[in-house]
N, C-alpha and C positions, 0 to 999 in steps of 0.2 A: 228506525230499526224495532225490534221487541228486542227485549233486555234477551229473549229465548229465541236459538235457531236449530232446533235440532236434528241430527240427524241417526239414520240407523247402518248399523255394520256387523255384522254376524250376531247379530242378535242381543246388542247393548247399545246405549245411547249415547248420542254424546250432542255437546252443546258449544260448537263453532261458532257463536254469536263474535266472539271477541277477536277470532282470526278475520275475517269475513271480509276488512280490507286490506289485511296483509294478503290473503290467497293470492299467490303468481299466477293463478288464471281470471282473475276476477271477483267481482260479485257475481254478477247479472250468470255465470255460469252455474252459481250452486242455489239462485233461487229457489228454480223449479225441484229442486229434491230437498228443501223441507218440510219435515217430517218422514222421508223417505228415504227404502235405502240407496246408498252409496256405492254398494261392493261394486255392480258392473260399470261405472261411472268410471271409476279410480282405475279399473283395470283397461279402460279401453281406451281412455287417454294416456297408457301410459306412467302413471305417478311411480316416482321414486323410490324408494326402500324408506329415505329419510321422512316420506308422505304417510307412510303408514304408519313410522314409527313414531313421527308426531301426535297421531290421533291417540296417542295414554293423554295427552297432557289436555285433553277435553272430556275426557270419560266424567259419567255423571251417574248414579245410583241406580236401578232400576233394570230390570229386565222385559228384553220385548221378542215377539217371536216376527219371524220372518219365513215365510216356505222355502222363498228362493234363497236361504241362505246356509251352507252347510262349512263345517269346520269345528274348531272350537280353540279354547282361550290357555293362554301359558299360563304359569305358575303366578309369573311376573305384571300377569294383567295383561299382555302383546297377543293378540288377536290374532292366530294362523288359519288361514283358510284354503279348501282345496285350489281354486284359483289362484292364490298366491303362489304358489309350489314354482313356477318358472321365475320367480322374483328371489330364489334363495331361500324358503324356509327357514336354514338349519341358521342361514348370515343373521337374518330377522331376528330370531329365537335369542342366536346368539348376545347382537345389541341390548336384548332387554338384561340379560344376564351381567354384562356389562355394567347398562346404567343402576342396575340394582346395586354396584358394588360402592355405589357414590351416594352420600346425604345433601340433600340440596338444601335442608337448611342452615347447612354449616359450610364455610367457607371451602370452596373448592380445590384453591391451592395449592390446600395440604393433603389433597384428597386423589390426587394426580395420580400416584406412586400406582394406585390401585387399577387405573384401565390403562398403564404408559405402556405393557408391550401391545397392546392391540389401539394403542392414542388413534393412529391415521382414521381405524376405519371407526373408533368412539368416536371423533371431535368433526365427524363426517355425517353423522346420522344427528338430525335436525331436532331441536324441540323449541317447542313454541313456550317459553318459562325465563324468569330472569333470577341470577344467582348472587349470590355474596362468593369475593371473591378472596379477599383480607378477615382477617381476624382484629385487625386495629381498624378502629371508625374513622381515623385522622385517615390513611393508606385507602380505604373502600371509597371514602368521600372524592378521592380523585382519580377513581375509575369511572365517575360520570359526567358527563360533558351536552349539556343541553345543545339542539344543531347551533342556534342565534348567536353559541357565542361563540363560533369559529369565524363569523361576519365581522361580530363588533369587536375582534381582535384583532382583524388581520386587516379589512379597511383601511382603517387607518395609517395602518404601516405601508400596506402601497400606496394609497393618496400621499402618506408622505413622502415616499421614495422616488414616486413617478415625478412628483408637481417638485421636488427639491433639484431634482437631477434634469427636469424641465428646465429650472429657471436657471440652472447652472451653465447648460449647455447647448439650449435652444433660444431661450427667450432669454440671454443674457447684455443685450444690448454693446456700448463701447466698453461692457468689462469682459468680455469675452475672449476666451485664451485661445491659443494654438488646438486648443480641446474641443471647438465648438462643432458644432454638427447643424446639420435640417432637420427640418421634420419629418423625413422621408428618411434621413439616417437614425432617427432617436426611434419612430418606431419598428425601425429592423431590428432593432436592440428588443426592443419589447417583444416583439416576436419571436425570436432567437429564444427568449428567457420562456416564453409558453412554447412551444418549441420542443427545446429541453425536457421542459414538466412532462412533457406526454411520455416520451422515452422513458424518463425516469420514472411516472405512474407503472409502466408497464413490469419495468424491472424492476421494481419493489417488491409491486402483486405476486409477479411471477418466481423471480428469483433469490426474495430475502421471506414475502409472507404465506409462501407454501413451498418453502426450504421442509426437506423432510428431517424432522428431529431426530430421527432413529432413536434408538434405545437409551438414551442421556435423556434423566429424569429433569435436569436443570434445562438441559435445550427444548425439553417438551413442556417446561413453567413458559421460558420467555416464549417461542409460539405461541403457547394459549392464551398470553398476556398482550403479544403485538396482534395476532389476526386469529388465531385458533379458539379463542372466544365469541368470534363473531358468527365463525360458521357453525359451531353448535348454537348459538341463539340469535338467528341472524332475524330477530325481529323487536329484539331488545334496542328502542330509540335512543338509549342514555346511553349504548355503547357501538356510535356508529361512524362518527368523529371523530378526528383528532383530537385530543387535548391541546391548548394553546401552547400550553409553557412547553412539555412536549418537541410539540410542532417546532416551535420556537432555536431548540436546543439543535433537532436535526438540522433546519434552514441552517444555523449558522453555520456546522459542520459542513452542509453542500455549496456555501460558498466561497469558503476557503478556495478550491480547485478553480471555480470562478475568476476568481481573486488573481489566481498567479496565472490563469496561462490565457484568458480573453480580455479585450477593453473594456472599458465601462461594464463592470461588474454589478454594481447597484442598479442600472437600467433594466441589465437582463435579470436581475432577482425580482426587479419590480415584475415583471412578466411573467416569469415563475411561478411566484405567490398568485400572479392572477388567476393561472391554469388549475394552481392547489387549490385554489379557493370555491374555483369554480367546479373542478373533479369533489372535494369534501361534499358541497350543497347536491350534485347530480347523484352523489351516493345517497343520500340521506334520503330525497325523494325516488330513486326509481326502488325505497324499497319503502318507503309510507306517502307516496303521493300517489293522485289519479290523472296521470295525464291522457291525452285523448288519444283516439284511436290516427295513424298516421302525422303525429308529432315524432320527430326525435327523440324526445321522451320515451314516450310508448314504444319505439322502439328499445330502446335501453335498458328500459324497466325489464321487459322479453328476456332479452340478450343475461343482464345479469341473473336473473330468476336460474335460468338454464345456469348458468357456474356454480352458484350455489346451490341448487337439486339434483344435476344430472352429472353436467362436465366441469367436476372440481380441477382438472387439469387444462383445461382449456377455459377458452372466454374470459383473458384475465382485463381486456379493455372495458374501464365502468364508464367514464367520457367521453371516449373514441373508442371505433373497433382496427384504427390502421394499423396499427402494431400487430393486432391478432393477424392481420394479414400477411404483411410481410414477413413476422413468426411463423407461419403456419400454424397457428391454436387459435385460428377463428373456427366459428360453430355457426351452423347451418340453421336458424332457428322456422320450424318451417309456419308457412299461412294458415293463415285460418279462415273457415266463410262467417265468421261473426267478431265484432267488436268485443273485446274486454273491459269490464269496467269493476273500479275498485273503490268506486262511492254509491251511494244508493241516489 
C-alpha cells in the first residue's frame, strides 16, 4: 500500500494508512473512500462514538473544501457535525475535553486523577496511540509483551505437565500404581481443565476485568493496568497478551483450589493452560490477524470488535461464545452482503 491513505471529514484531511489493517470493518470497505469524504459512510454504517473520537489520532495539516459537509471543529480539534447530533454531540465534545486533560507524552498512571470522576466514559473512548504508563524505565519495560513470548514460555510448561503426567499415570507399565488410568480417562481430565478455563476466561473478563472501579483512584489505577488500557488503546500490539510472569503467578493461585478439591490436578492444569494459550493467541489474532470469511476466527474477530466499540458490557467471550449464550450476554452480529478483508 501507499504510505498515504487520505480521507476527508468535515473539511479536514486525515491519513488513516496505519489504521487500515486494524479497521474492524476491513480494508476493502475503505478502499473506495481514498481521497474522498467518509462522513456519510460513517453515519450509514453506524459507527460508534469511539470511531469519531479516534479520527483525531490521524489528523494532518491542511484544510480541504467539501460542499457536502457542514459543522464545525471544537477547540480541541474534535470534529462536530450536524449529522452527528444523534450520536450525542455534547458527549463527544466532553470526551475531547477529557482527553485534553492528559499529556500523552508523560506517564498516564500519574495523571488518572484528572479523569477519575469520568473514568468509565474516558476509558471506553478508544484512541489509536501508544502510551507510557510508568516513569521508571524498568517498570515500563515490564508492561510490553510481544505475542510470541507467550507460546515460547507456556508450550514447554504444558508439554512438561502433559508428558510427565502421561508417563506417570498411563504409560507407566509395571510401575503403575492405583492412580493409573486409561488414555480415555487421561483425556477426560485434560478436557475438564480446558472447559474449566473457558468458564474462567468468561468470568475474569466479565466480573474482574470489567468490574466498575467506582471513584476510587486506587481501583481505577488497578483497573487501567489489568484491562482498561486495552480498551483505551485496543490496537497496541505490545499490550494485548498477558505477560508470562504475572500469568504464572495467577496460574499458581488458580491451581490451589484444583489441588484441594479435584483429582489429578496437574493433568487438569495442563488442559487449562492449553485453553489459556489458545485464548491469548486468539485474542491477539482477532485484533491484528486477517481471517477469511466463513472461518471461526473471522466470526470471533467481528464479535470481539463489537465488544470493543459497541457493547462494552456484552460479548465477553473471546475464544468462544458459549458462556455469553448461557449468561445472556450474547450479541448478534449482523450479516453483511460482502466479506471483510484486513490485508491488501
